[in-house]
All heavy atoms as TSV, in Angstrom:
chain	resi	resn	atom	element	x	y	z
A	1	MET	N	N	22.297	-18.312	46.241
A	1	MET	CA	C	23.183	-17.167	46.224
A	1	MET	C	C	23.830	-16.987	47.625
A	1	MET	O	O	23.203	-17.322	48.572
A	1	MET	CB	C	22.427	-15.940	45.844
A	1	MET	CG	C	21.872	-16.039	44.437
A	1	MET	SD	S	21.562	-14.629	43.788
A	1	MET	CE	C	20.935	-13.557	43.350
A	2	SER	N	N	25.016	-16.477	47.585
A	2	SER	CA	C	25.690	-16.254	48.864
A	2	SER	C	C	26.164	-14.770	48.925
A	2	SER	O	O	26.199	-14.091	47.952
A	2	SER	CB	C	26.900	-17.226	49.009
A	2	SER	OG	O	27.864	-16.966	47.989
A	3	PHE	N	N	26.479	-14.399	50.123
A	3	PHE	CA	C	26.901	-12.994	50.389
A	3	PHE	C	C	28.093	-12.662	49.519
A	3	PHE	O	O	29.076	-13.420	49.459
A	3	PHE	CB	C	27.262	-12.794	51.876
A	3	PHE	CG	C	27.643	-11.398	52.111
A	3	PHE	CD1	C	26.717	-10.419	52.326
A	3	PHE	CD2	C	29.005	-11.108	52.246
A	3	PHE	CE1	C	27.128	-9.140	52.573
A	3	PHE	CE2	C	29.406	-9.848	52.494
A	3	PHE	CZ	C	28.470	-8.830	52.631
A	4	GLU	N	N	28.061	-11.485	48.831
A	4	GLU	CA	C	29.150	-11.051	47.986
A	4	GLU	C	C	29.957	-9.888	48.615
A	4	GLU	O	O	31.119	-9.989	48.766
A	4	GLU	CB	C	28.651	-10.662	46.603
A	4	GLU	CG	C	29.733	-10.143	45.693
A	4	GLU	CD	C	29.239	-9.752	44.344
A	4	GLU	OE1	O	28.060	-9.871	44.017
A	4	GLU	OE2	O	30.038	-9.267	43.559
A	5	ALA	N	N	29.242	-8.755	48.955
A	5	ALA	CA	C	29.912	-7.562	49.361
A	5	ALA	C	C	29.050	-6.666	50.193
A	5	ALA	O	O	27.837	-6.696	50.153
A	5	ALA	CB	C	30.452	-6.837	48.119
A	6	ALA	N	N	29.760	-5.794	50.974
A	6	ALA	CA	C	29.091	-4.688	51.688
A	6	ALA	C	C	29.514	-3.427	51.012
A	6	ALA	O	O	30.690	-3.242	50.731
A	6	ALA	CB	C	29.512	-4.738	53.129
A	7	TRP	N	N	28.595	-2.523	50.815
A	7	TRP	CA	C	28.836	-1.270	50.076
A	7	TRP	C	C	28.516	-0.068	50.957
A	7	TRP	O	O	27.545	-0.033	51.676
A	7	TRP	CB	C	27.932	-1.272	48.851
A	7	TRP	CG	C	28.199	-2.393	47.878
A	7	TRP	CD1	C	27.645	-3.693	47.991
A	7	TRP	CD2	C	29.048	-2.433	46.834
A	7	TRP	NE1	N	28.139	-4.471	46.960
A	7	TRP	CE2	C	28.997	-3.708	46.235
A	7	TRP	CE3	C	29.908	-1.492	46.255
A	7	TRP	CZ2	C	29.759	-4.078	45.111
A	7	TRP	CZ3	C	30.639	-1.858	45.085
A	7	TRP	CH2	C	30.576	-3.180	44.559
A	8	GLY	N	N	29.354	0.964	50.802
A	8	GLY	CA	C	29.168	2.231	51.474
A	8	GLY	C	C	28.906	3.312	50.464
A	8	GLY	O	O	28.860	3.057	49.254
A	9	ALA	N	N	28.938	4.511	50.903
A	9	ALA	CA	C	28.675	5.677	49.978
A	9	ALA	C	C	29.723	5.804	48.892
A	9	ALA	O	O	29.453	6.293	47.801
A	9	ALA	CB	C	28.551	6.967	50.792
A	10	ASP	N	N	30.941	5.378	49.160
A	10	ASP	CA	C	32.073	5.504	48.207
A	10	ASP	C	C	32.397	4.232	47.500
A	10	ASP	O	O	33.433	4.185	46.783
A	10	ASP	CB	C	33.303	6.068	48.924
A	10	ASP	CG	C	33.075	7.454	49.485
A	10	ASP	OD1	O	32.363	8.275	48.833
A	10	ASP	OD2	O	33.555	7.763	50.565
A	11	GLY	N	N	31.594	3.204	47.639
A	11	GLY	CA	C	31.839	1.939	46.929
A	11	GLY	C	C	31.990	0.755	47.909
A	11	GLY	O	O	31.546	0.840	49.023
A	12	ALA	N	N	32.567	-0.302	47.416
A	12	ALA	CA	C	32.725	-1.533	48.191
A	12	ALA	C	C	33.574	-1.301	49.441
A	12	ALA	O	O	34.582	-0.655	49.374
A	12	ALA	CB	C	33.293	-2.652	47.402
A	13	LEU	N	N	33.064	-1.858	50.570
A	13	LEU	CA	C	33.824	-1.790	51.813
A	13	LEU	C	C	34.581	-3.108	52.032
A	13	LEU	O	O	35.735	-3.139	52.509
A	13	LEU	CB	C	32.874	-1.484	52.980
A	13	LEU	CG	C	32.100	-0.206	52.914
A	13	LEU	CD1	C	31.008	-0.218	53.973
A	13	LEU	CD2	C	33.043	0.959	53.051
A	14	CYS	N	N	33.913	-4.205	51.775
A	14	CYS	CA	C	34.524	-5.521	51.922
A	14	CYS	C	C	33.850	-6.457	50.951
A	14	CYS	O	O	32.686	-6.296	50.626
A	14	CYS	CB	C	34.474	-6.007	53.323
A	14	CYS	SG	S	32.853	-6.242	54.054
A	15	VAL	N	N	34.578	-7.444	50.567
A	15	VAL	CA	C	34.106	-8.409	49.585
A	15	VAL	C	C	34.445	-9.858	50.113
A	15	VAL	O	O	35.489	-10.124	50.565
A	15	VAL	CB	C	34.802	-8.209	48.225
A	15	VAL	CG1	C	34.431	-9.275	47.195
A	15	VAL	CG2	C	34.454	-6.858	47.664
A	16	SER	N	N	33.467	-10.724	49.939
A	16	SER	CA	C	33.604	-12.097	50.343
A	16	SER	C	C	34.056	-12.966	49.179
A	16	SER	O	O	34.799	-13.907	49.336
A	16	SER	CB	C	32.311	-12.636	50.907
A	16	SER	OG	O	32.409	-13.958	51.292
A	17	HIS	N	N	33.518	-12.684	47.967
A	17	HIS	CA	C	33.965	-13.367	46.755
A	17	HIS	C	C	33.726	-12.488	45.578
A	17	HIS	O	O	32.849	-11.588	45.612
A	17	HIS	CB	C	33.229	-14.714	46.570
A	17	HIS	CG	C	31.834	-14.566	46.214
A	17	HIS	ND1	N	30.788	-14.539	47.150
A	17	HIS	CD2	C	31.161	-14.522	45.013
A	17	HIS	CE1	C	29.615	-14.413	46.569
A	17	HIS	NE2	N	29.815	-14.404	45.254
A	18	THR	N	N	34.467	-12.674	44.510
A	18	THR	CA	C	34.220	-11.945	43.252
A	18	THR	C	C	33.121	-12.645	42.444
A	18	THR	O	O	32.985	-13.860	42.571
A	18	THR	CB	C	35.468	-11.765	42.419
A	18	THR	OG1	O	35.997	-13.067	42.061
A	18	THR	CG2	C	36.550	-10.932	43.128
A	19	ARG	N	N	32.396	-11.874	41.712
A	19	ARG	CA	C	31.249	-12.438	41.004
A	19	ARG	C	C	31.688	-13.381	39.854
A	19	ARG	O	O	31.099	-14.430	39.662
A	19	ARG	CB	C	30.391	-11.337	40.428
A	19	ARG	CG	C	29.072	-11.812	39.932
A	19	ARG	CD	C	28.161	-10.666	39.639
A	19	ARG	NE	N	27.802	-10.002	40.926
A	19	ARG	CZ	C	26.852	-9.136	41.014
A	19	ARG	NH1	N	26.168	-8.775	39.990
A	19	ARG	NH2	N	26.578	-8.549	42.179
A	20	ILE	N	N	32.726	-13.014	39.169
A	20	ILE	CA	C	33.223	-13.827	38.022
A	20	ILE	C	C	34.684	-14.068	38.283
A	20	ILE	O	O	35.550	-13.301	37.825
A	20	ILE	CB	C	32.949	-13.157	36.661
A	20	ILE	CG1	C	31.479	-12.782	36.554
A	20	ILE	CG2	C	33.425	-14.080	35.501
A	20	ILE	CD1	C	31.134	-11.965	35.323
A	21	PRO	N	N	35.035	-15.112	39.046
A	21	PRO	CA	C	36.483	-15.307	39.387
A	21	PRO	C	C	37.421	-15.535	38.238
A	21	PRO	O	O	38.592	-15.250	38.339
A	21	PRO	CB	C	36.439	-16.534	40.356
A	21	PRO	CG	C	35.093	-17.158	40.141
A	21	PRO	CD	C	34.159	-16.098	39.625
A	22	ASP	N	N	36.899	-16.031	37.079
A	22	ASP	CA	C	37.808	-16.164	35.925
A	22	ASP	C	C	38.150	-14.811	35.340
A	22	ASP	O	O	39.189	-14.684	34.723
A	22	ASP	CB	C	37.080	-16.954	34.836
A	22	ASP	CG	C	36.989	-18.455	35.189
A	22	ASP	OD1	O	37.743	-18.927	36.128
A	22	ASP	OD2	O	36.181	-19.167	34.589
A	23	ALA	N	N	37.338	-13.787	35.597
A	23	ALA	CA	C	37.670	-12.459	35.065
A	23	ALA	C	C	38.383	-11.603	36.126
A	23	ALA	O	O	39.221	-10.760	35.764
A	23	ALA	CB	C	36.364	-11.742	34.656
A	24	LEU	N	N	38.084	-11.852	37.391
A	24	LEU	CA	C	38.716	-11.088	38.471
A	24	LEU	C	C	38.775	-11.939	39.729
A	24	LEU	O	O	37.784	-12.200	40.336
A	24	LEU	CB	C	37.915	-9.789	38.791
A	24	LEU	CG	C	38.518	-8.901	39.861
A	24	LEU	CD1	C	39.865	-8.344	39.469
A	24	LEU	CD2	C	37.533	-7.717	40.159
A	25	THR	N	N	40.017	-12.322	40.089
A	25	THR	CA	C	40.214	-13.090	41.301
A	25	THR	C	C	40.241	-12.143	42.517
A	25	THR	O	O	40.299	-10.945	42.357
A	25	THR	CB	C	41.563	-13.859	41.213
A	25	THR	OG1	O	42.606	-12.846	41.172
A	25	THR	CG2	C	41.603	-14.772	40.060
A	26	MET	N	N	40.209	-12.713	43.701
A	26	MET	CA	C	40.301	-11.855	44.915
A	26	MET	C	C	41.686	-11.218	44.947
A	26	MET	O	O	41.820	-10.034	45.335
A	26	MET	CB	C	40.070	-12.716	46.155
A	26	MET	CG	C	38.605	-13.184	46.289
A	26	MET	SD	S	37.467	-11.853	46.546
A	26	MET	CE	C	37.745	-11.408	48.232
A	27	GLU	N	N	42.700	-11.889	44.453
A	27	GLU	CA	C	44.028	-11.250	44.403
A	27	GLU	C	C	44.103	-10.132	43.421
A	27	GLU	O	O	44.665	-9.114	43.654
A	27	GLU	CB	C	45.087	-12.310	44.030
A	27	GLU	CG	C	45.289	-13.432	45.017
A	27	GLU	CD	C	44.204	-14.487	44.977
A	27	GLU	OE1	O	43.462	-14.612	44.002
A	27	GLU	OE2	O	44.147	-15.266	45.989
A	28	GLY	N	N	43.411	-10.270	42.300
A	28	GLY	CA	C	43.289	-9.185	41.310
A	28	GLY	C	C	42.575	-7.973	41.848
A	28	GLY	O	O	42.913	-6.808	41.622
A	29	LEU	N	N	41.504	-8.238	42.590
A	29	LEU	CA	C	40.729	-7.245	43.231
A	29	LEU	C	C	41.560	-6.441	44.190
A	29	LEU	O	O	41.586	-5.242	44.235
A	29	LEU	CB	C	39.498	-7.779	43.888
A	29	LEU	CG	C	38.647	-6.800	44.673
A	29	LEU	CD1	C	38.024	-5.748	43.734
A	29	LEU	CD2	C	37.554	-7.512	45.445
A	30	ALA	N	N	42.384	-7.139	44.954
A	30	ALA	CA	C	43.246	-6.519	45.961
A	30	ALA	C	C	44.270	-5.623	45.269
A	30	ALA	O	O	44.640	-4.571	45.820
A	30	ALA	CB	C	43.960	-7.571	46.833
A	31	ALA	N	N	44.771	-6.046	44.151
A	31	ALA	CA	C	45.734	-5.258	43.400
A	31	ALA	C	C	45.180	-3.936	42.864
A	31	ALA	O	O	45.873	-2.935	42.894
A	31	ALA	CB	C	46.319	-6.077	42.249
A	32	ILE	N	N	43.949	-3.953	42.463
A	32	ILE	CA	C	43.353	-2.720	41.848
A	32	ILE	C	C	42.565	-1.901	42.855
A	32	ILE	O	O	42.325	-0.746	42.643
A	32	ILE	CB	C	42.518	-3.026	40.580
A	32	ILE	CG1	C	41.372	-3.933	40.886
A	32	ILE	CG2	C	43.390	-3.565	39.515
A	32	ILE	CD1	C	40.420	-4.142	39.714
A	33	CYS	N	N	42.132	-2.567	43.945
A	33	CYS	CA	C	41.300	-1.823	45.004
A	33	CYS	C	C	41.878	-2.204	46.360
A	33	CYS	O	O	41.295	-2.947	47.146
A	33	CYS	CB	C	39.867	-2.277	44.930
A	33	CYS	SG	S	39.082	-1.905	43.364
A	34	PRO	N	N	43.071	-1.687	46.697
A	34	PRO	CA	C	43.735	-2.119	47.962
A	34	PRO	C	C	42.978	-1.716	49.211
A	34	PRO	O	O	43.174	-2.308	50.246
A	34	PRO	CB	C	45.082	-1.440	47.906
A	34	PRO	CG	C	44.931	-0.337	46.945
A	34	PRO	CD	C	43.878	-0.754	45.942
A	35	ASP	N	N	42.063	-0.741	49.147
A	35	ASP	CA	C	41.309	-0.359	50.334
A	35	ASP	C	C	40.125	-1.241	50.632
A	35	ASP	O	O	39.558	-1.190	51.709
A	35	ASP	CB	C	40.828	1.090	50.144
A	35	ASP	CG	C	41.977	2.105	50.182
A	35	ASP	OD1	O	43.031	1.771	50.717
A	35	ASP	OD2	O	41.782	3.203	49.645
A	36	VAL	N	N	39.723	-2.088	49.693
A	36	VAL	CA	C	38.622	-2.955	49.856
A	36	VAL	C	C	39.103	-4.190	50.684
A	36	VAL	O	O	40.006	-4.879	50.249
A	36	VAL	CB	C	37.996	-3.431	48.555
A	36	VAL	CG1	C	36.903	-4.468	48.769
A	36	VAL	CG2	C	37.447	-2.245	47.784
A	37	GLN	N	N	38.508	-4.424	51.790
A	37	GLN	CA	C	38.877	-5.559	52.653
A	37	GLN	C	C	38.348	-6.833	52.092
A	37	GLN	O	O	37.207	-6.900	51.592
A	37	GLN	CB	C	38.312	-5.359	54.083
A	37	GLN	CG	C	38.841	-4.115	54.745
A	37	GLN	CD	C	38.228	-3.950	56.126
A	37	GLN	OE1	O	37.427	-4.716	56.579
A	37	GLN	NE2	N	38.605	-2.846	56.777
A	38	GLN	N	N	39.141	-7.889	52.163
A	38	GLN	CA	C	38.734	-9.195	51.852
A	38	GLN	C	C	38.398	-9.941	53.133
A	38	GLN	O	O	39.295	-10.147	53.906
A	38	GLN	CB	C	39.800	-9.934	51.042
A	38	GLN	CG	C	40.111	-9.272	49.700
A	38	GLN	CD	C	41.254	-9.978	49.015
A	38	GLN	OE1	O	41.297	-11.196	49.014
A	38	GLN	NE2	N	42.143	-9.188	48.361
A	39	GLN	N	N	37.151	-10.240	53.333
A	39	GLN	CA	C	36.760	-10.847	54.567
A	39	GLN	C	C	35.799	-12.003	54.312
A	39	GLN	O	O	35.003	-12.002	53.309
A	39	GLN	CB	C	36.064	-9.843	55.477
A	39	GLN	CG	C	36.951	-8.747	55.938
A	39	GLN	CD	C	36.253	-7.747	56.850
A	39	GLN	OE1	O	35.057	-7.634	56.786
A	39	GLN	NE2	N	37.023	-7.102	57.652
A	40	PRO	N	N	35.742	-12.956	55.212
A	40	PRO	CA	C	34.765	-13.973	55.085
A	40	PRO	C	C	33.353	-13.397	55.263
A	40	PRO	O	O	33.175	-12.365	55.822
A	40	PRO	CB	C	35.081	-15.024	56.230
A	40	PRO	CG	C	36.064	-14.307	57.096
A	40	PRO	CD	C	36.613	-13.166	56.355
A	41	ARG	N	N	32.350	-14.148	54.835
A	41	ARG	CA	C	30.974	-13.655	54.859
A	41	ARG	C	C	30.551	-13.110	56.182
A	41	ARG	O	O	30.018	-12.012	56.226
A	41	ARG	CB	C	30.022	-14.845	54.440
A	41	ARG	CG	C	28.585	-14.414	54.486
A	41	ARG	CD	C	27.695	-15.664	54.302
A	41	ARG	NE	N	27.929	-16.739	55.263
A	41	ARG	CZ	C	27.416	-16.781	56.518
A	41	ARG	NH1	N	26.600	-15.802	56.894
A	41	ARG	NH2	N	27.639	-17.725	57.305
A	42	THR	N	N	30.730	-13.776	57.290
A	42	THR	CA	C	30.238	-13.334	58.542
A	42	THR	C	C	30.824	-12.013	58.967
A	42	THR	O	O	30.120	-11.183	59.483
A	42	THR	CB	C	30.501	-14.405	59.624
A	42	THR	OG1	O	31.872	-14.749	59.602
A	42	THR	CG2	C	29.636	-15.638	59.385
A	43	ALA	N	N	32.099	-11.817	58.786
A	43	ALA	CA	C	32.726	-10.563	59.128
A	43	ALA	C	C	32.277	-9.424	58.212
A	43	ALA	O	O	32.019	-8.277	58.670
A	43	ALA	CB	C	34.250	-10.649	59.132
A	44	CYS	N	N	32.163	-9.698	56.962
A	44	CYS	CA	C	31.795	-8.670	55.944
A	44	CYS	C	C	30.403	-8.276	56.122
A	44	CYS	O	O	30.060	-7.097	55.971
A	44	CYS	CB	C	32.059	-9.245	54.575
A	44	CYS	SG	S	32.186	-8.001	53.323
A	45	GLU	N	N	29.444	-9.199	56.412
A	45	GLU	CA	C	28.028	-8.830	56.543
A	45	GLU	C	C	27.780	-7.847	57.671
A	45	GLU	O	O	26.819	-7.085	57.557
A	45	GLU	CB	C	27.197	-10.091	56.839
A	45	GLU	CG	C	26.912	-10.948	55.596
A	45	GLU	CD	C	26.051	-12.151	55.892
A	45	GLU	OE1	O	26.190	-12.762	56.906
A	45	GLU	OE2	O	25.227	-12.433	55.042
A	46	SER	N	N	28.574	-7.844	58.682
A	46	SER	CA	C	28.341	-6.944	59.779
A	46	SER	C	C	29.256	-5.740	59.746
A	46	SER	O	O	29.444	-5.075	60.740
A	46	SER	CB	C	28.526	-7.685	61.088
A	46	SER	OG	O	29.837	-8.175	61.209
A	47	HIS	N	N	29.841	-5.415	58.548
A	47	HIS	CA	C	30.769	-4.300	58.396
A	47	HIS	C	C	30.073	-2.983	58.766
A	47	HIS	O	O	28.963	-2.644	58.255
A	47	HIS	CB	C	31.229	-4.247	57.001
A	47	HIS	CG	C	32.434	-3.373	56.833
A	47	HIS	ND1	N	32.396	-1.998	56.891
A	47	HIS	CD2	C	33.728	-3.675	56.620
A	47	HIS	CE1	C	33.575	-1.527	56.730
A	47	HIS	NE2	N	34.444	-2.545	56.551
A	48	ALA	N	N	30.648	-2.268	59.709
A	48	ALA	CA	C	30.131	-0.973	60.126
A	48	ALA	C	C	30.195	0.002	58.997
A	48	ALA	O	O	31.170	0.033	58.235
A	48	ALA	CB	C	30.978	-0.405	61.320
A	49	GLY	N	N	29.169	0.777	58.803
A	49	GLY	CA	C	29.124	1.744	57.724
A	49	GLY	C	C	28.529	1.218	56.444
A	49	GLY	O	O	28.336	2.055	55.515
A	50	ALA	N	N	28.164	0.028	56.382
A	50	ALA	CA	C	27.595	-0.555	55.135
A	50	ALA	C	C	26.133	-0.022	54.963
A	50	ALA	O	O	25.346	-0.019	55.876
A	50	ALA	CB	C	27.574	-2.072	55.206
A	51	LEU	N	N	25.916	0.419	53.804
A	51	LEU	CA	C	24.550	0.845	53.396
A	51	LEU	C	C	23.789	-0.212	52.675
A	51	LEU	O	O	22.560	-0.295	52.782
A	51	LEU	CB	C	24.639	2.122	52.564
A	51	LEU	CG	C	25.384	3.338	53.169
A	51	LEU	CD1	C	25.539	4.419	52.142
A	51	LEU	CD2	C	24.647	3.802	54.390
A	52	ILE	N	N	24.475	-0.966	51.912
A	52	ILE	CA	C	23.870	-2.052	51.087
A	52	ILE	C	C	24.680	-3.298	51.212
A	52	ILE	O	O	25.949	-3.248	51.190
A	52	ILE	CB	C	23.790	-1.647	49.598
A	52	ILE	CG1	C	22.930	-0.405	49.441
A	52	ILE	CG2	C	23.281	-2.728	48.708
A	52	ILE	CD1	C	22.971	0.197	48.036
A	53	LEU	N	N	24.026	-4.450	51.335
A	53	LEU	CA	C	24.668	-5.761	51.269
A	53	LEU	C	C	24.107	-6.503	50.090
A	53	LEU	O	O	22.913	-6.427	49.810
A	53	LEU	CB	C	24.347	-6.562	52.560
A	53	LEU	CG	C	24.699	-5.908	53.853
A	53	LEU	CD1	C	24.198	-6.735	55.010
A	53	LEU	CD2	C	26.191	-5.602	53.992
A	54	ASN	N	N	24.927	-7.167	49.274
A	54	ASN	CA	C	24.394	-7.901	48.182
A	54	ASN	C	C	24.845	-9.311	48.136
A	54	ASN	O	O	25.877	-9.707	48.752
A	54	ASN	CB	C	24.669	-7.208	46.799
A	54	ASN	CG	C	26.079	-7.453	46.327
A	54	ASN	OD1	O	26.991	-6.880	46.897
A	54	ASN	ND2	N	26.212	-8.263	45.321
A	55	ARG	N	N	24.100	-10.196	47.469
A	55	ARG	CA	C	24.378	-11.559	47.263
A	55	ARG	C	C	24.552	-11.853	45.764
A	55	ARG	O	O	23.920	-11.145	44.974
A	55	ARG	CB	C	23.301	-12.447	47.853
A	55	ARG	CG	C	23.146	-12.336	49.329
A	55	ARG	CD	C	21.955	-13.199	49.861
A	55	ARG	NE	N	21.863	-13.184	51.267
A	55	ARG	CZ	C	22.542	-14.009	52.057
A	55	ARG	NH1	N	23.271	-14.912	51.619
A	55	ARG	NH2	N	22.385	-13.867	53.408
A	56	SER	N	N	25.301	-12.881	45.450
A	56	SER	CA	C	25.417	-13.312	44.058
A	56	SER	C	C	25.758	-14.779	44.073
A	56	SER	O	O	26.096	-15.344	45.114
A	56	SER	CB	C	26.435	-12.546	43.319
A	56	SER	OG	O	27.731	-12.783	43.808
A	57	ILE	N	N	25.719	-15.413	42.962
A	57	ILE	CA	C	26.110	-16.795	42.822
A	57	ILE	C	C	27.606	-16.887	43.022
A	57	ILE	O	O	28.331	-16.194	42.304
A	57	ILE	CB	C	25.625	-17.403	41.479
A	57	ILE	CG1	C	24.130	-17.412	41.414
A	57	ILE	CG2	C	26.202	-18.770	41.285
A	57	ILE	CD1	C	23.558	-17.817	40.085
A	58	ASP	N	N	28.071	-17.707	43.926
A	58	ASP	CA	C	29.460	-17.933	44.082
A	58	ASP	C	C	29.860	-19.109	43.324
A	58	ASP	O	O	29.566	-20.269	43.556
A	58	ASP	CB	C	29.727	-18.192	45.608
A	58	ASP	CG	C	31.241	-18.301	45.935
A	58	ASP	OD1	O	32.052	-18.400	44.958
A	58	ASP	OD2	O	31.549	-18.260	47.082
A	59	LEU	N	N	30.558	-18.850	42.157
A	59	LEU	CA	C	30.865	-19.879	41.172
A	59	LEU	C	C	31.831	-20.930	41.781
A	59	LEU	O	O	31.806	-22.079	41.355
A	59	LEU	CB	C	31.556	-19.280	39.987
A	59	LEU	CG	C	30.557	-18.424	39.089
A	59	LEU	CD1	C	31.266	-17.819	37.897
A	59	LEU	CD2	C	29.362	-19.259	38.648
A	60	ARG	N	N	32.600	-20.615	42.802
A	60	ARG	CA	C	33.391	-21.631	43.476
A	60	ARG	C	C	32.569	-22.662	44.105
A	60	ARG	O	O	32.840	-23.906	44.007
A	60	ARG	CB	C	34.322	-20.971	44.555
A	60	ARG	CG	C	35.300	-19.986	44.007
A	60	ARG	CD	C	35.934	-19.210	45.138
A	60	ARG	NE	N	34.947	-18.578	45.923
A	60	ARG	CZ	C	35.150	-17.930	47.049
A	60	ARG	NH1	N	36.365	-17.814	47.493
A	60	ARG	NH2	N	34.144	-17.314	47.743
A	61	THR	N	N	31.476	-22.278	44.686
A	61	THR	CA	C	30.545	-23.203	45.371
A	61	THR	C	C	29.847	-24.087	44.302
A	61	THR	O	O	29.685	-25.267	44.455
A	61	THR	CB	C	29.516	-22.428	46.156
A	61	THR	OG1	O	30.161	-21.622	47.137
A	61	THR	CG2	C	28.558	-23.404	46.920
A	62	VAL	N	N	29.434	-23.465	43.178
A	62	VAL	CA	C	28.745	-24.196	42.112
A	62	VAL	C	C	29.679	-25.221	41.524
A	62	VAL	O	O	29.300	-26.356	41.290
A	62	VAL	CB	C	28.244	-23.191	41.050
A	62	VAL	CG1	C	27.718	-23.974	39.846
A	62	VAL	CG2	C	27.187	-22.260	41.612
A	63	GLN	N	N	30.896	-24.812	41.300
A	63	GLN	CA	C	31.913	-25.718	40.688
A	63	GLN	C	C	32.227	-26.870	41.597
A	63	GLN	O	O	32.369	-28.049	41.190
A	63	GLN	CB	C	33.206	-24.943	40.303
A	63	GLN	CG	C	32.982	-24.017	39.143
A	63	GLN	CD	C	34.085	-23.026	38.933
A	63	GLN	OE1	O	34.959	-22.868	39.817
A	63	GLN	NE2	N	34.083	-22.383	37.813
A	64	ALA	N	N	32.334	-26.573	42.931
A	64	ALA	CA	C	32.616	-27.644	43.900
A	64	ALA	C	C	31.505	-28.691	43.956
A	64	ALA	O	O	31.694	-29.884	44.104
A	64	ALA	CB	C	32.936	-27.021	45.263
A	65	ALA	N	N	30.237	-28.164	43.907
A	65	ALA	CA	C	29.095	-29.041	43.961
A	65	ALA	C	C	29.031	-29.950	42.731
A	65	ALA	O	O	28.581	-31.111	42.776
A	65	ALA	CB	C	27.833	-28.205	44.096
A	66	ALA	N	N	29.495	-29.448	41.549
A	66	ALA	CA	C	29.468	-30.205	40.352
A	66	ALA	C	C	30.491	-31.338	40.290
A	66	ALA	O	O	30.332	-32.266	39.579
A	66	ALA	CB	C	29.625	-29.284	39.165
A	67	GLU	N	N	31.517	-31.180	41.129
A	67	GLU	CA	C	32.598	-32.175	41.075
A	67	GLU	C	C	32.287	-33.377	41.841
A	67	GLU	O	O	31.735	-33.910	42.514
A	67	GLU	CB	C	33.891	-31.546	41.609
A	67	GLU	CG	C	34.372	-30.463	40.702
A	67	GLU	CD	C	35.636	-29.759	41.268
A	67	GLU	OE1	O	36.009	-29.990	42.404
A	67	GLU	OE2	O	36.229	-28.941	40.503
């Protein structure tokens, strides 16, 4: 599993990848949640104000490994 997002009291603060990219791409996330920052893992993990950090399976990584 890899880092997915940092969460604050009002929701996601930044996201490194979407959990199901076929259902919601990073571009789609930006369109519906413009305040959520899209950042690489290292920047997002240290996001100031984060209360919770979570990990999930990054399907891009799984698909790349399968190829």
